[in-house]
N, C-alpha and C positions, 0 to 999 in steps of 0.2 A: 633390521637395514640398518646399512651405514649412513652416515651424514656427519657435518661438521657441526661443531658446538662452538659459540663464544665463551670462554670459560671464565671465572670469577677472578683471572687474574690476566683477565685483556687477550688472551694468547687462543687462536684457533686451532681446535685438535679433532680430528677425525676417529669416532667412536661408534658403538652400537647402540641403537635407538630404538624402540619401540614402533610399529607402523601405526599411525595414526588414523582414526576412522572417521568421514563423513558425519558433519549434523547437518541439520536440516538447511537446505538454500547454498550447499557444500558441493563440491567432488572433491574425490581423490585421484593426485595423477600419480604415474609413475614418471618419473623425469628424468629425461635422458639429455639436456641440458639446463642450464640455469645462467641467467644475465647478474654481472656484476656489474653496481652501479653505486652514485657517490652515497646513497642512504648507508651503505655499507661501512662507507668510512665514517659516518655522523653516529652510527651503533657503536661502534669500537671505541670511539672518541668518548663516549657518554654523552654525548649532544642530546640524543635519545635515549634516555634511560630504558633498560630494557632487566626484567631477573635473568640472571646469572645462573646456571648456566642456559644460552637460547641459541635455539639454531636459527642463523640468518639466512639471508634468501629472499629476494623480492620479486624473482621473475623467473618462472618455468617452462620448459617447451617440455612436452611429451605426449603421453595419450591418458585417457579417463579411466580408470580401473572401477571404479566405484563410485555410488551419487548416494547423497542424504535426502530426507524425505523433502518431498514438493520441487525433487528435480525429473527431470525427464529421464526413464533409463535406459533409454536409446540411445543418450549420450556416451555410454561405456563403449570404451574402446576407438574415439572419435582422438585425433592428433590435436592438439588444444598448444595455445599457448597461454599464460594467465600472469595476472597481476595478484601478487601475494603479499599477505602483510608481515609472512616470515615463513621458514621451514623448505625455502626451495634449495637448502644444500642439503640434502637428504635423500634417498631413495624413493621415498614417498611424500607428498608434500596434499597439503588440505587448501582449496584454494575456494572463494566466492562463485558460485556459480555462474553469476552474473557478470563475474569480471574475468572468467575463464571463455577464451573464444575460439571458435573452429579455423583452425590451421593447415586442414587437409591439403595437401599439397605443396606446403611451404616447407623450404629446407628446416630440420629442427634445430639446426645451429642458427640460420635465421630467426627461428620462431622465437629463440631464446633470447637473442640480440633485440626483437623487437622493444620486450621489456615496458618499461615504463617510460624511457626515453622518446619511442617513437609518437603515443599519443600527445607527450608534453610538448613534442616538438607541432602536431597537428594543431595541439588546442593554442598555443600561443602564437601561430602567423593566423589560424581561419578563424578562433573563437572568441579570444583575448583581443589580439589587437585588431583583426579583420582587413589586413593588408590586402590592399585594391590593387586593379591595374595601375600600373605608371608609379606606384609609389617606390619610394628608398628605402631602405632597411639598414639596420647596422646589428650586428651579432656580434656579442662577446663569446670567448671561449669556442671560438669556431672550428678546432681542430677535434672537440670532443663529442661526444655521442649527440647530444640535440642540437648542439651548433651545424653536424655535418649533415643532419636530417630538416632542421630549420630550411637553410638554405634551398634545399629540395623542395620545401613546401612552399616556401617564397615565389620561388621562380613558378612552379604550378600555379599559385595565385595572381600571378602576373608583375608582380616587382620588377619595375623597370631595373632599378641597381640596388646589387647587394654588397656590403664593405664587410669585412670578417676583420677580429681582433685576436690574435693569440699569444702564448708566451714567447716564442724563440722562431728564427727562421725557418727550422726545418717542420716545425708546425704549421708555417704559413703555405710551404710548398704543397704540404697535402692537405692543408683545408680548400685551396687553390682548386684543387681535381674535383671539387662537388659542385663548383658554380659559380664561387662568389667572383665578382667582378674587380674587385681590390681586397687585399691580406695585409694589415699591418700588424706590426709586431708589437706589443704591450706598450714597450719603452717610446716608439713613435706617437701614441694615441694621448690625447688629440690634436697634438702639433700638427702634425703631417696631413690633418685635414683640412688646412685654412679655415677659411669661413662655411665648409659645408655643413648643411644641416640634414636631418635624419627625417620621416615621417613616423617609422616606425624602430625602434631600440630596445633590444633583447639584452637584459643584464641580473645575470647570475653572481658578476660579481660583489656588490656592496661599496660601501667607504666611500672614499673619495671618487672613486670609479663612476658611481649612481651620481654625486654631484654634477661630475664631467657628463655625462650624457644629459642629465636634465637641460646643460646649457645648450646641448649638441640637437637638442628637438626643435625640429620646424614649429612654426604656428599648427595648433588643431593636431600636434603630432601625438603618438602613444608609448610612453616608456613601459616596459612590463618588468618586473623584479619576481626573478623567480628562485633565487638563491643567495646565498653570500659567503663565496668562496672565501674573499679575502679577509672579513671580519663581519662577525656580528652585532657589532659598535650600531647604536639605532642611527639612520639618517634623518637629519630635522629638514624640512621641507616648507617653504610657504608656502597656504593655499591660494592664496592673494596673488602670488607670483606667475603662479599657474593660469588663475583665471584668466589673467591679464593678457595672456597669451593663448587660451584656450586648450594648455596643454593639458596631458593628462597622464597621472601616474596610477598605475594599474597593478595588482599581484595574480600569481597564481599557485595555487599548492594542490596537486595532481594526490598527494597521500590525504588532504582533507577532503578531497572532491569523492575520491574511492568512499568514504565514510557519510558524506551526506547526500550524495548525490551518484552511487555508480552506474547508474542506466545513463546518464549523462556521459559520464568517463566512458564506457564500454561503446555507446554510439563513434565517439569518436575513435578510439580505438578500431573499431570494425571501418570505419571510413579511412583510418589509415592502413588497416593490414590489405585493402582492397587495394591501396596504390602500389604498396611493397608488393603484392601477389601480381599486381599485374606488369612490374618491372616498372613502375613511374617512378619510384622513389630505392633507393638503394641501400640497406643496412650492411655498414663494411664492417665483420669480424676480423679485427686485427690480433686478436691473441686468443687461445684457447688454453687452459690451465686444468690441472690435475688437483683434488680436494686437498693434495697435500701441499700445495704450492699457494691456497688463497690467500697466505698472509701478504707474500711477494706481491698476488696482482692488487690488493687492497693497498699496499703502501705505493705501488707505482701511482694507482689513481689520484692518492690522497698529495702524491708530490708533483702532481700536472706531467707525467711523462706518456701516460695512456692517449692514445689519437685513436679515434674510431668507439668501437667497442670489443670489450672482453667477456669471455661468457668460459665456463667452469661445467667441465665433461663428470656428469654423472653414472649414467647408467650405458 
């Protein structure tokens, strides 16, 4: 089969690979489309060290062609979307049966775009910060995959006002179409907000932005850190200061959750997929690439040029 490898020289190459076989608790999926996500950027940069050559790709949509021990053989032939630990940029990928969801009736392109961003956005709103009706929400990277979904889940949860922060004016126009009440460019944050405070803030940025976010939390507000786009330098926070205002600093790591409690992640993913299938939540596929163009796709993501979700056509 054909697949893309990340080679020892940090280059992506299309090559011939042996077809993998599922082990206990696993399924083999013939991949139609794969989702492109920020984990690809981190692997390429070496932030997540992996043995090279490495077959990347963490999100797959296609149909099950084989199952390992302990997996219901009736699942063979099912259309699915899967959260994988690697290998989705190939003709066949192995995935945990627990994190492979039935996607019957869902467009395969949308199923690939579902990936990790949709359950992440769902969890950030519904299980981590637990947005309540009437609350105010601030979402950074509002034009990205998680940002365009989180605003929809927040609306669904009854948020009264939702503010987004983006990199530039084009991204602001794009993000506004997903239901934000206002969208600011990064150079206007936080000054343009005046004295406004928020009950919930989603922060994948880090660094000085995280400090500014903490200052913008309302009493009893919740800030969730789920990435470090700007810098991996640690942010020092006084727990005493948080305690005085009842503020909470939370974290969310979907990759860790997939290893420690995959059933919990799968439950959130199924809830999110149901809303997508019902048309209540829209995944915006903005770009489709061929395997030979994967480097371009990942570089655009690293440079902050990507809006919505990009996918790779495999089969």
